C-alpha positions as CSV (number, residue, x, y, z in Angstrom):
1,M,27.6,-4.1,-16.9
2,D,29.9,-3.8,-14.0
3,H,28.9,-6.7,-11.7
4,S,31.3,-5.5,-9.0
5,K,28.8,-2.7,-8.2
6,K,25.4,-3.4,-6.6
7,Y,23.5,-0.8,-8.7
8,S,23.4,0.1,-12.4
9,V,22.0,3.2,-14.1
10,R,22.1,4.3,-17.8
11,A,21.3,7.7,-19.2
12,V,20.9,7.8,-23.0
13,Y,20.4,10.6,-25.4
14,C,17.0,10.8,-27.1
15,H,15.8,13.9,-28.9
16,Y,12.6,15.3,-27.5
17,R,11.1,15.3,-31.0
18,A,12.1,11.7,-31.7
19,S,9.6,9.3,-33.2
20,D,7.9,6.5,-31.2
21,E,10.3,4.0,-32.7
22,E,13.4,6.1,-31.9
23,I,12.2,6.5,-28.3
24,Y,11.7,2.7,-28.0
25,E,15.2,2.1,-29.4
26,S,16.6,4.6,-26.9
27,L,14.8,3.0,-24.1
28,C,16.1,-0.4,-25.1
29,R,19.6,1.0,-25.1
30,A,19.1,2.2,-21.5
31,V,17.4,-0.9,-20.1
32,D,19.1,-3.8,-21.9
33,P,22.4,-3.5,-20.0
34,L,20.5,-3.7,-16.6
35,D,20.9,-7.4,-16.1
36,R,19.3,-7.4,-12.7
37,S,16.2,-5.6,-13.9
38,V,15.9,-7.6,-17.1
39,N,16.2,-10.9,-15.4
40,K,13.6,-10.1,-12.9
41,I,11.2,-8.9,-15.6
42,K,11.7,-12.0,-17.7
43,N,11.1,-14.3,-14.7
44,A,8.1,-12.5,-13.4
45,K,4.5,-13.8,-13.5
46,K,3.0,-10.5,-12.5
47,I,4.4,-7.0,-13.0
48,V,2.9,-3.8,-11.5
49,V,3.7,-0.5,-13.2
50,K,3.3,2.9,-11.5
51,T,3.5,5.8,-13.9
52,N,3.1,9.5,-13.3
53,M,0.3,10.2,-15.8
54,A,-3.0,10.4,-14.0
55,W,-4.6,13.9,-14.3
56,D,-7.7,15.7,-15.5
57,P,-7.2,15.5,-19.3
58,D,-8.6,19.0,-19.7
59,H,-5.8,20.4,-17.6
60,L,-2.8,18.5,-19.0
61,R,0.0,20.8,-19.9
62,Y,2.0,20.2,-23.1
63,F,5.3,21.6,-24.4
64,E,6.5,21.1,-28.0
65,G,4.0,18.2,-28.3
66,R,5.2,16.4,-25.1
67,R,3.5,16.2,-21.8
68,Q,5.2,18.8,-19.7
69,E,4.3,17.7,-16.2
70,H,3.7,14.0,-16.7
71,V,5.3,11.0,-18.4
72,D,4.7,11.4,-22.1
73,D,2.5,9.0,-24.0
74,S,5.4,7.9,-26.3
75,V,7.6,7.0,-23.3
76,M,4.8,5.0,-21.7
77,R,4.2,3.1,-25.0
78,A,7.9,2.4,-25.2
79,V,7.9,1.0,-21.6
80,L,4.9,-1.3,-22.2
81,K,6.3,-2.4,-25.5
82,Y,9.6,-3.3,-23.8
83,L,7.8,-5.3,-21.1
84,R,5.6,-7.1,-23.6
85,E,8.6,-8.1,-25.7
86,N,10.6,-9.4,-22.7
87,T,8.0,-11.2,-20.5
88,S,4.9,-13.2,-20.6
89,A,3.9,-11.9,-17.2
90,K,0.5,-10.4,-16.4
91,I,1.0,-6.6,-16.4
92,I,-1.0,-4.3,-14.2
93,S,-0.9,-0.5,-14.1
94,T,-2.0,1.1,-10.9
95,D,-2.5,4.6,-9.6
96,V,-4.8,6.7,-7.4
97,D,-7.3,8.7,-9.5
98,S,-7.1,11.9,-7.5
99,S,-9.3,13.8,-10.0
100,R,-12.2,11.4,-9.3
101,L,-13.8,12.4,-12.5
102,P,-16.6,10.3,-14.0
103,D,-15.8,7.4,-16.2
104,M,-12.2,7.4,-14.9
105,R,-11.3,10.3,-17.2
106,G,-8.4,11.1,-14.9
107,I,-6.7,7.9,-15.9
108,N,-6.1,9.5,-19.3
109,Y,-3.7,6.8,-20.5
110,L,-6.2,4.0,-20.5
111,P,-6.1,3.8,-24.3
112,I,-2.4,3.2,-24.1
113,L,-2.9,0.4,-21.6
114,D,-5.5,-1.1,-23.9
115,E,-3.0,-1.1,-26.8
116,F,-0.8,-3.5,-24.9
117,G,-3.5,-5.5,-23.0
118,V,-2.6,-4.0,-19.6
119,E,-5.2,-4.0,-16.9
120,F,-5.7,-0.9,-14.7
121,V,-6.2,-1.2,-11.0
122,N,-7.4,1.9,-9.1
123,S,-5.3,2.0,-5.9
124,D,-7.9,4.2,-4.3
125,E,-10.5,1.4,-4.3
126,P,-10.6,-1.9,-2.3
127,P,-9.3,-4.6,-1.9
128,F,-6.5,-3.3,0.2
129,K,-3.8,-4.9,2.3
130,I,-1.7,-3.7,5.2
131,Y,2.0,-3.8,4.3
132,E,4.7,-4.0,6.9
133,V,7.8,-1.9,6.1
134,P,10.9,-4.1,6.1
135,G,12.9,-3.3,9.1
136,G,10.0,-1.7,10.9
137,G,9.6,1.5,8.9
138,L,11.2,4.9,9.1
139,M,8.1,7.0,9.5
140,F,5.3,4.5,9.9
141,A,5.6,0.7,10.6
142,R,2.9,-0.2,8.1
143,Y,0.8,1.3,5.3
144,K,-2.5,0.5,3.6
145,L,-2.0,-0.1,-0.1
146,S,-3.8,-1.8,-3.0
147,A,-3.8,-5.6,-2.7
148,C,-2.6,-5.7,-6.3
149,L,1.0,-5.2,-5.1
150,A,0.9,-8.1,-2.7
151,D,1.8,-10.9,-5.2
152,A,3.7,-8.8,-7.7
153,D,7.1,-10.3,-8.8
154,A,8.3,-7.0,-10.1
155,V,7.4,-3.3,-9.7
156,V,8.2,-0.7,-12.3
157,S,8.3,3.1,-11.5
158,V,8.0,5.4,-14.5
159,A,8.5,9.1,-13.6
160,K,8.9,12.6,-15.1
161,M,12.0,14.7,-14.3
162,K,10.8,17.8,-12.4
163,N,11.5,20.1,-9.6
164,H,9.2,19.9,-6.6
165,A,8.2,22.8,-4.4
166,F,8.1,20.7,-1.3
167,M,10.8,18.0,-1.9
168,G,13.1,19.8,-4.3
169,I,13.0,17.1,-6.9
170,T,10.4,14.5,-8.0
171,L,11.6,11.4,-9.8
172,C,11.0,7.6,-9.4
173,L,10.8,7.5,-5.6
174,K,8.4,10.4,-5.3
175,N,6.3,8.8,-8.0
176,L,5.4,6.1,-5.5
177,F,3.5,8.6,-3.4
178,G,0.7,8.0,-5.8
179,L,0.1,4.5,-4.3
180,P,-1.6,5.1,-0.9
181,P,-5.4,5.4,-1.1
182,M,-7.0,8.6,0.0
183,L,-10.1,9.3,2.1
184,P,-12.5,7.7,2.9
185,H,-10.4,4.5,2.8
186,N,-7.2,5.8,4.3
187,R,-5.5,8.9,5.7
188,P,-5.9,12.1,3.7
189,R,-3.1,12.8,1.2
190,T,-1.9,15.8,3.4
191,Y,-1.3,13.4,6.3
192,Y,1.6,11.9,4.6
193,H,2.5,15.0,2.5
194,H,3.5,16.7,5.7
195,I,6.7,18.6,6.7
196,I,9.2,16.2,8.4
197,R,7.0,13.1,7.5
198,L,7.1,13.1,3.7
199,P,10.8,12.2,2.9
200,Y,10.7,9.3,5.4
201,V,7.3,8.1,4.0
202,L,8.7,8.0,0.5
203,V,11.6,5.8,1.6
204,D,9.1,3.5,3.4
205,L,7.1,3.2,0.2
206,G,10.3,2.4,-1.7
207,M,11.2,-0.3,0.7
208,I,7.7,-1.9,0.5
209,T,7.5,-1.9,-3.3
210,Q,11.2,-2.4,-4.2
211,P,10.9,-1.3,-7.8
212,C,13.3,-3.4,-9.9
213,L,13.1,-1.1,-13.0
214,N,13.0,2.7,-12.7
215,I,12.6,4.9,-15.7
216,I,12.8,8.7,-15.8
217,D,11.2,10.5,-18.8
218,A,13.6,13.4,-19.3
219,L,12.8,14.1,-23.0
220,T,11.4,17.3,-21.5
221,G,11.3,18.3,-17.8
222,Q,10.0,21.0,-15.6
223,S,11.8,23.5,-13.5
224,R,10.7,25.4,-10.3
225,R,7.8,23.2,-9.2
226,E,5.8,20.1,-9.9
227,W,2.7,22.0,-11.2
228,G,2.7,25.2,-13.2
229,G,6.5,25.3,-13.5
230,E,8.7,26.1,-16.5
231,A,9.3,23.6,-19.3
232,R,12.8,22.4,-20.0
233,I,14.2,20.4,-23.0
234,C,16.5,17.6,-21.7
235,N,16.7,15.1,-24.6
236,T,17.3,12.2,-22.2
237,L,15.9,8.9,-20.9
238,I,17.2,7.3,-17.7
239,A,16.8,3.7,-16.5
240,G,18.2,2.0,-13.4
241,D,17.8,-1.2,-11.3
242,H,17.3,0.5,-7.9
243,V,15.0,3.4,-7.2
244,I,17.5,5.3,-5.0
245,A,20.5,4.9,-7.3
246,T,18.4,5.9,-10.3
247,D,17.1,9.1,-8.7
248,A,20.6,9.9,-7.4
249,C,21.9,9.8,-11.0
250,G,18.8,11.8,-12.1
251,A,19.4,14.4,-9.4
252,W,23.1,14.7,-10.5
253,L,22.1,15.2,-14.1
254,M,19.7,17.9,-13.0
255,G,22.8,19.7,-11.6
256,Y,22.4,18.7,-7.9
257,D,24.5,16.9,-5.4
258,P,22.5,13.8,-4.5
259,K,24.4,13.7,-1.1
260,A,23.1,17.1,-0.1
261,D,20.5,17.6,2.6
262,W,18.3,20.3,4.1
263,P,18.7,23.3,3.8
264,T,21.0,22.9,0.7
265,I,19.4,23.5,-2.7
266,P,17.2,21.8,-3.9
267,F,16.3,20.5,-0.5
268,R,15.2,23.9,0.9
269,R,12.0,22.8,2.6
270,D,12.6,19.3,3.8
271,R,15.2,16.6,4.0
272,N,16.6,14.7,1.0
273,S,14.7,11.4,0.9
274,L,17.5,9.7,-1.2
275,L,20.1,10.5,1.5
276,I,17.7,9.2,4.2
277,A,17.3,6.0,2.3
278,E,21.1,5.5,2.0
279,Q,21.6,6.3,5.7
280,N,19.2,3.5,6.5
281,G,20.7,0.9,4.2
282,F,18.4,1.2,1.2
283,G,20.3,2.0,-1.9
284,T,23.1,4.6,-2.4
285,V,23.6,8.3,-3.4
286,N,27.3,7.8,-3.9
287,L,27.8,7.7,-7.7
288,N,31.1,5.9,-7.2
289,E,29.1,2.9,-5.9
290,I,26.9,2.9,-9.0
291,D,27.7,1.4,-12.4
292,F,26.6,4.7,-14.0
293,Q,27.1,5.3,-17.7
294,T,25.7,8.4,-19.5
295,E,25.6,9.7,-23.0
296,V,24.6,13.1,-21.9
297,D,26.3,15.9,-19.8
298,R,25.1,17.7,-16.7
299,P,23.2,19.8,-16.2
300,L,20.6,18.7,-18.6
301,A,18.9,22.1,-18.2
302,D,18.4,24.9,-15.8
303,F,16.6,23.3,-12.9
304,R,15.9,25.4,-9.8
305,P,13.1,24.9,-7.2
306,D,10.8,27.7,-6.2
307,E,11.4,29.1,-2.7
308,P,8.0,30.7,-1.7
309,D,8.9,30.9,2.0
310,S,11.9,32.3,3.8
311,Q,14.4,29.9,5.4
312,E,13.6,31.4,8.8
313,T,10.0,30.5,8.3
314,V,10.8,27.0,7.1
315,T,13.1,26.4,10.0
316,N,10.4,27.5,12.4
317,W,7.9,25.2,10.8
318,R,10.3,22.3,11.1
319,K,11.1,23.0,14.7
320,T,7.5,23.5,15.8
321,T,6.3,20.4,13.9
322,C,8.8,18.3,15.8
323,E,7.7,20.0,19.1
324,Q,4.0,19.3,18.5
325,A,4.7,15.7,17.6
326,L,6.6,15.2,20.8
327,F,3.9,17.1,22.8
328,Y,1.4,14.5,21.4
329,L,3.7,11.7,22.5
330,D,4.0,13.2,26.0
331,H,0.2,13.8,26.3
332,E,-1.1,10.8,24.3
333,K,-3.2,9.3,27.1
334,E,-5.3,12.5,27.7
335,L,-5.6,13.3,24.0
336,M,-6.7,9.7,23.4
337,E,-9.4,10.0,26.1
338,Q,-10.8,13.1,24.5
339,Y,-10.2,12.7,20.7
340,A,-10.0,9.0,20.0
341,G,-11.1,8.2,16.4
342,Q,-10.6,11.9,15.3
343,Y,-8.0,13.9,13.5
344,I,-6.5,16.8,15.4
345,F,-4.4,19.7,14.5
346,L,-1.9,20.7,17.2
347,Q,-0.3,24.1,17.4
348,D,1.8,25.3,20.4
349,G,0.3,22.6,22.6
350,D,-3.4,23.4,21.7
351,V,-5.8,21.4,19.7
352,V,-7.0,24.0,17.2
353,F,-9.2,21.6,15.2
354,N,-10.7,18.2,15.8
355,G,-13.0,16.0,13.8
356,T,-13.5,12.9,11.7
357,D,-13.3,14.9,8.4
358,F,-11.4,18.1,8.0
359,R,-11.8,18.5,4.2
360,N,-14.2,21.4,4.7
361,M,-12.6,23.1,7.6
362,G,-11.5,26.1,5.6
363,S,-8.0,27.7,5.4
364,R,-5.3,26.3,7.6
365,R,-3.8,29.8,7.6
366,G,-7.0,31.0,9.4
367,M,-6.4,28.3,12.1
368,T,-2.9,29.6,12.9
369,R,-4.2,32.4,15.1
370,G,-1.8,34.8,13.5
371,R,1.2,32.5,14.2
372,H,1.9,31.6,10.5
373,D,5.4,30.4,11.3
374,H,4.2,28.0,13.9
375,A,3.3,24.7,12.3
376,L,0.0,22.9,12.5
377,W,0.8,19.2,13.1
378,L,-1.9,16.7,11.9
379,K,-2.5,13.5,13.7
380,Y,-5.1,10.7,13.7
381,V,-5.8,9.7,17.3
382,D,-6.0,6.0,16.8
383,P,-6.6,3.8,19.9
384,E,-5.3,0.8,17.9
385,N,-2.1,2.6,16.7
386,M,-2.4,0.8,13.4
387,E,0.2,3.0,11.6
388,G,2.9,2.8,14.3
389,E,4.4,6.3,13.9
390,N,8.1,6.6,14.7
391,F,8.4,9.6,17.0
392,E,12.2,9.3,17.1
393,V,12.2,10.9,13.7
394,Y,10.9,14.1,15.3
395,R,13.3,13.9,18.2
396,E,16.3,13.4,15.9
397,N,15.3,16.3,13.6
398,L,14.6,18.6,16.5
399,D,18.0,17.8,18.1
400,K,19.7,18.7,14.8
401,L,17.7,22.0,14.5
402,L,18.7,23.0,18.1
403,L,22.3,22.5,17.2
404,K,22.2,24.9,14.3
């Protein structure tokens, strides 16, 4: 390990048809050199693992015997085996069960957790805690998350290698988006998964949780989009000691420039969250600053994101989203007087929807009044301003758009 560099990442070859033992041996080859990760794991009293596996078991997609869209069972077993053999810490796995199926069927990996004596905590259920983002936060100053993270000595992020229709790629940082609870305990998922907001929200979540071990399951991957895309054989496992550095190397192995930004492929819809992180002092996307060693060559496969909307439309959405956010800021007092405690959708300076619950409001397209390229900006009108939204993000993005 090159201790002159702040970050270390290893990418190792592992055939997608390897046995469980071979996968475990490959994972050890990737993780063992990561001294900073291993030392933190060994000294921890409590470890929280976030893995991308929760889904309706009747709708899991498989390719050549491996999970196509989620972390594979064999990779998860290897991760938990590694932790069990290197620490006596209490290990908790946490996620939001977005399927909300009876008997927690959406947490389809519970039998694997049971094999290793790992407790599951549903991040969608109390108790919760308000977490301040170090440095004040890029998008929001604070977030409501499960209390199980509060006293964790180490956080582990285990992700699948995929394209993402919204963010371009989804790896270990995007995996953390599964942590915030949903309605009725928190903002709706679409509140954070919003054009302009999402890449900054992801960095905020990374700064709160600070994953010390990041693992990418690239035995197989998925091109085009996160759900319903095309399977790819990659024959690789990736591990790193910082979430941004790990994802930068993962993006590079997918064939992308981790220093690229909107509107460069794959970041055709929104900004590159990894670059935003680096620009704000959290990790790096510069591979020369990473102790990066790889047994595999790039590109691992043909990865290319879907582009369902024209760049003109996307540009208009970005511009009008920023304009509506700044309109809210300029008219906050009167909007607060009329809509306090409600969600509102703003379009072109008009409130096109308001209410405490918009889950059954129908199609957003129907709300656009024929202006499909003018964004609907969603805001909770909170008299207490608990979230502390950073409106400078909108101003900065709008200024850049106007310069183009």
